[in-house]
C-alpha positions as CSV (number, residue, x, y, z in Angstrom):
1,M,70.6,50.8,75.5
2,R,72.0,53.5,73.4
3,T,70.0,56.1,75.1
4,K,71.2,55.4,78.5
5,K,74.7,55.4,77.1
6,Q,74.0,58.8,75.6
7,I,72.7,60.3,78.5
8,F,75.6,58.7,80.9
9,M,78.0,60.3,78.3
10,L,76.1,63.8,78.7
11,L,76.1,64.0,82.2
12,L,79.7,62.8,82.2
13,A,80.5,65.9,80.1
14,L,78.5,68.2,82.2
15,L,80.3,67.0,85.3
16,V,83.7,67.6,83.9
17,G,82.6,71.0,82.6
18,I,81.0,72.6,85.4
19,P,84.3,72.7,87.6
20,T,86.0,74.7,85.1
21,L,83.2,77.1,84.5
22,S,83.1,78.0,88.2
23,A,86.9,78.4,88.3
24,Q,86.7,81.0,85.7
25,S,84.1,83.0,86.9
26,K,86.0,82.7,90.4
27,K,88.9,84.1,88.9
28,E,86.8,86.9,86.9
29,K,85.3,87.7,90.2
30,K,88.8,88.3,91.7
31,E,90.0,90.3,89.0
32,Q,86.7,92.5,89.3
33,K,87.4,93.1,92.8
34,K,90.8,94.0,92.0
35,E,89.6,96.8,89.6
36,A,87.0,97.9,91.7
37,V,89.6,98.3,94.8
38,K,92.0,99.9,92.2
39,K,89.3,102.5,91.1
40,L,87.9,103.3,94.3
41,I,91.5,104.3,95.8
42,E,92.5,106.4,92.6
43,S,89.1,108.5,93.1
44,E,90.6,109.4,96.6
45,N,86.8,109.3,98.1
46,Y,86.9,106.0,99.9
47,K,86.2,104.4,103.4
48,I,88.1,101.5,105.7
49,D,86.0,99.9,108.2
50,V,88.2,99.0,110.9
51,N,88.1,95.6,113.0
52,T,91.5,94.9,114.8
53,A,93.5,97.4,116.8
54,M,97.1,96.3,117.2
55,P,98.7,98.4,119.9
56,M,102.7,98.6,120.4
57,R,102.5,96.7,123.3
58,G,100.2,94.2,124.3
59,R,97.8,91.9,122.2
60,S,95.5,92.9,119.3
61,V,92.0,93.9,120.1
62,P,89.3,92.8,118.1
63,L,86.8,95.9,117.8
64,T,83.2,95.1,118.4
65,S,82.1,99.0,117.4
66,S,82.0,100.3,113.9
67,Y,85.5,102.3,113.3
68,S,86.9,103.7,110.0
69,L,89.0,105.7,108.3
70,E,87.7,107.9,105.8
71,I,89.4,109.7,102.8
72,R,87.1,112.5,100.9
73,N,89.2,114.4,98.3
74,D,91.1,116.7,100.6
75,S,90.1,115.5,104.1
76,V,90.6,112.7,106.0
77,I,88.0,111.5,108.8
78,S,89.6,109.4,111.4
79,Y,87.3,107.3,113.6
80,L,89.8,105.2,115.3
81,P,90.4,104.1,119.2
82,Y,93.6,104.3,120.6
83,Y,95.3,101.8,122.7
84,G,98.9,102.8,124.4
85,R,101.1,105.0,125.7
86,A,100.7,108.7,125.9
87,Y,103.5,111.1,126.4
88,S,102.1,114.6,126.2
89,I,98.3,114.8,125.9
90,P,95.5,117.7,126.9
91,Y,94.0,117.0,130.3
92,G,91.2,114.3,130.3
93,G,92.6,112.2,127.6
94,G,91.8,114.4,125.0
95,D,90.3,113.3,121.3
96,G,93.0,110.5,120.5
97,L,92.3,109.7,116.8
98,N,88.7,111.0,116.6
99,F,89.0,114.0,114.4
100,K,88.4,115.8,110.7
101,A,91.3,117.2,109.5
102,V,93.1,118.5,105.9
103,L,95.3,116.0,104.2
104,K,98.9,116.9,103.6
105,E,101.3,115.2,101.6
106,Y,98.9,112.8,100.4
107,S,100.5,110.2,98.3
108,M,99.2,106.8,96.5
109,E,101.2,104.5,94.5
110,M,100.7,101.0,93.5
111,D,103.5,98.3,94.9
112,K,105.0,95.3,92.3
113,K,102.2,93.1,94.2
114,G,99.4,95.3,93.1
115,N,99.0,96.7,96.6
116,A,98.0,100.4,96.9
117,V,100.3,102.3,99.2
118,I,99.0,105.5,100.5
119,E,101.0,108.0,102.8
120,F,99.6,111.5,104.4
121,I,99.9,113.4,107.2
122,A,97.1,115.4,109.0
123,R,97.1,117.9,112.0
124,N,94.8,118.8,114.8
125,P,95.4,120.9,117.8
126,E,96.3,117.7,119.8
127,D,99.0,116.2,117.8
128,R,100.6,115.4,114.0
129,Y,99.5,112.2,112.7
130,E,101.6,110.2,109.9
131,Y,99.2,107.2,108.1
132,R,100.6,104.8,105.9
133,V,97.7,102.9,104.5
134,K,97.9,99.6,102.4
135,V,95.1,98.5,100.5
136,F,95.4,95.0,99.2
137,P,94.0,93.7,95.7
138,N,91.2,91.8,97.9
139,G,90.1,94.9,99.7
140,S,91.8,94.2,103.0
141,A,93.6,97.1,104.4
142,S,96.3,97.6,107.2
143,I,96.8,101.0,108.6
144,D,99.8,102.4,110.6
145,V,99.8,105.6,112.5
146,N,102.8,107.5,114.0
147,M,102.2,110.3,116.1
148,Q,104.5,112.8,118.2
149,N,102.8,112.6,121.5
150,R,101.9,108.7,121.5
151,Q,103.2,105.5,120.6
152,S,102.5,104.2,117.3
153,I,99.5,101.9,116.7
154,S,98.1,99.4,113.5
155,F,95.0,98.5,112.3
156,Q,93.3,96.0,110.1
157,G,90.2,96.3,108.3
158,E,88.4,96.1,104.9
159,L,88.1,98.8,102.2
160,Y,84.2,99.3,102.0
161,I,82.8,98.7,98.4
162,K,79.4,99.2,97.4
163,E,77.6,96.3,95.9
164,E,76.2,97.2,92.6
165,K,73.0,95.5,91.5
């Protein structure tokens, strides 16, 4: 009878202890991801995979192809779709938001909530682009693009983080 009571107490202690262990590891994982995001953004060498486009007019568009915005030191590689009104573009529609260009006026700062706010300007022969990227501690990101010859457009996506094993 005594051994049954000891086994019961041991099982009870395990049941009470397991949720606190998993909660702690969940919090640690969240903190690790926050640090990984911050380190990646500060390295100025990162990629944001985009999954939703939000034009100024109309509904948001879920993207099925792989679109992205990539920062590599002093360059931006923009492979993004464009939905919206164009005011002055080359015959045939031009390249839109598909280009590689040198970054100008790049700035990154952390706001009060721990979000990275990145702003930069890029130019190509077609237009001048002002990007405002906000990367949240959990890795999700929002991208706002203002242009001179087209309506503004926004995107949502995820910061690409390599899984270490």
